[in-house]
N, C-alpha and C positions, 0 to 999 in steps of 0.2 A: 711658270710654264716649263714642262719637261721637253728639252730640245736635243735632238740627235743631229750631229754633224758628221757626215761621211767625208772621206778625204781629209781628215782632221790634221794630218801631219804635213800637208802640202803648204805651199806658199800662201794661198788664200785661206785654206782651212784652219791654219794655225791662228790667223787673225780673227776668223769668224768665231772660233771657240772663245778666245779672249774677250771679244766684244759682247757675246751673250752672257758670259760669266760676269763681266763688269756691269751688265744690265740686270743682274740679280736673278738670272734664270738658272735652272738646274740643267747642266749640260753633260751629255755623253758624247765624247769625241772618239770616233773610230777611224783609224788609219787604214791604208790599203792592206797592211799586214793583219789588221784586226778583222776586216770585213771585205770579202770578195763580193762586189755588187753584182756579179754575174751569176751568183748562186742563189736561187729563189728562196730556199728554206732559210738560209742564213740571213738574207735581207729581211724576210718576214719576221724572224725572231728579233733582229736588231731594232726594227721599227716599233714593235709592240711596246706599249706603255709610254709612248712619247706623243706630245701634242703637236710638235712641229719638227719637220725634217728639213735640214739644209743639205742638199746634195751638191757637195763640192768635189766629189770623186770624179776624176776625168783622166783620160789619156791626153796629155798636153804636149807630147813630143810632136809638134806640128810637122816638121820635115820628115821624121821617121814614119809618120802615118801614110805617106805616099807609097811606101813599100810594105806597110803592115796595116792596111786598112781594115782587114777583118778583126785584128786584135783591137784596134782603136774603136771599131764599131761595137765590139762586145762590151766595152766599158761605157762609151759615150752614148750609145743608143740602147742596146739591150739592158745594160745596167741601169740607166736612167728610167727605162720603162718598168723594170722590176721594182725599183724604189717607189715609183709612182703607184704601182699596183698595191704594194704593201701599205703605203700611206692611205690610199683609199679604203683598203680593207680594214685598217685599224682606226679610221677616223682622224688621221693626222693631217695637218696642213703641210704642204710641200713648197719649198722655195728651191727651184732648180736654176743653177748657174749656167748660162750659155754665153755665146761669143759673137763678135762681129764677123767671124769667119763664115757664118751662115749666109752672108750676103755676097753678091757678085760685084762687078764694077758698075756702080750706080752714080748718077749725077755727074757724068763726065763733061757735060757742056760747060764751057767757061772755065776760068781758073778756080783754084781751090777756094778763094775768098768769096766767090759767087755761087758756090754750091750750097744746097740746103742739107741740113742734118738728115740722117736716115730715120724715118719714122718707124714706130713699132709695127705698123701694119704693112710695111714694105715686104713684098713676097720674097722669101729666101731664094737664093740662087747661088749656092756655094761653088767656089772655084777649085777647091782642094779636097783631098780625101778627109782631112780633119774637119773641114767645114761640112762635108756631107754627113759625117758621123754625128756631129753636133746638131745639125738640122733634123736628122732622123730621131735623135734623142728628144728634141722639142716635140716632134709629132707623137712619139711614144708616151711622153708625159701627159700631153693634152688628151690623148685617147684613153689613158688609164685613170686620170685623177682630175675631176672637174674643179676641184678646189686648189689646183696648182697655180703658183705664181712663177713665171719664167723671167729671169733677170739676165738680160744680155749686157755684157761689158766688153771692154776693149783695152788692149795694150797694157795688161796687168804687169805690175812690178811690185816687189815687196822685200821685206827684210829676211824672210825665212825660206828663200829658195833661189835658184838660178833665174836671172832675168836680164833684160837688155842693159840697164845701167851698170850692173855688176860686170857684165862682159866687156862693156866699153871701158870702164875704169881699169880693168885688168889689162886690156890690150893697149890702152894709153900708157900704161907703166912699162910695157914691153917694146913698144914700137915708136918710131919717129913720126909716122903718119897713119891715118885711118881713112878708108873710103867707105862712106855710108850713103845709102840711097836718099835722094832728095825729092822724089816724086811720089811718095806715099805719105798720107796724112792721117792722123788719128788723135786719140785722147789718152795720153799716158795716165793710167789709173792706179793709184796707190791702194794696195790690198786692204789696208786699214780703213780707207775711205769707203770701199765697197762693203766691208764687213759692217761698218756703222750704218750704211744704208739698209742692209739686210735686217738689222735690228729694228730700224725705224719702220720698214715695211711690215715686219711681223707684228710690231706693237700697234700699228695703225689698222691692222686687219683690212688691208686693201683688197679690192675685188680681184678675183682670179683673172689671169690674163698675162700678156707679155709687156714687160717694162724694160726700158733702157737705163742703165746706171753707170756713170763714169765720173771721174774727177773733172773739174772745170778746165776749160781751155783746150786748145788743139795745136798741133805742131807737126813737123815732119820728123822722120827718123834722124835726118841730118842735123836739124836744129836741136833735137833732144840730145843727140850725142855731144854736140858742142857744149850744152849746159852741163852734162855729166863731166866732160873733160875739164871744164873750167872749175867745177866744184871739187875736182880731184887735184887742183892746183897746177894743171898743165895748160898750155896755150891752146885755146879752142881752134886756132887757125891750123892746127895739125889735122883737123877733121876735113877731109876733102869730099866735095859733092859728087855723088855718083847717080846718074840717071838710070833707073832700074830697067826701063824698056830697052836700053842699049846693052844691058848685061842680063839677058834672059836666063831664068832658072827654071828648073822643073816645077817647083812649087809656085803656083799663081796666088798672089795676094791681092786683096781689095785695095784700091788706090786711095779711097777716101772713106775712112772708118770713123766718121764723126757723128755722134748721136745727139749731143746737146751742146748748145752754145751758151 
């Protein structure tokens, strides 16, 4: 199978290219420098000749999107739509990567242990600019390509880019204490796990639609940070619990981003 991976130099894209190569596919990996997904002619040319497109190109600077929503929209919504149009035009299958940020605060009743995972058919209700642009991208993909598979994931971290564990490990080496929010829950997802899932979805020829894909288990940012600090050889007690609602920020985040148990 001839596979095109957009965003191929990113944290996820790098692992996606590796995973499909290891599965003996013919892979073309295009980075942001190689392909501007907001340029229709360039996108159409890039997609031509491929059987499968993995769109991992995205504006992922979540906080910066609050001040640059138009720029984020261009990549996450318009770009995704253009990739889907090209895939439909050239008869290619499309796997579009999306995010838990398309959801609002759901399942608030009861404590975290009593909440249910977010189902694929839960209506999007984004709280942030980034979430709005990714939700718009999902709509654009579905409108343009009937054969598209949208895979939502959450709390990505990996070896090939900046991520929460790397930040925590660096700060733990620089400071005596860290304050991390303890009232937001989700599923830390290793990019290699998600890349392997994308290979399985492509190989299984699953029906078009929306799927949720994460690593197993769930935790809070506070607990996650404690594990990172311990793995770095520091005392996890240096991580202090911070209640997010008492420290409001401009960027609103979903409090319970759990897809699968």
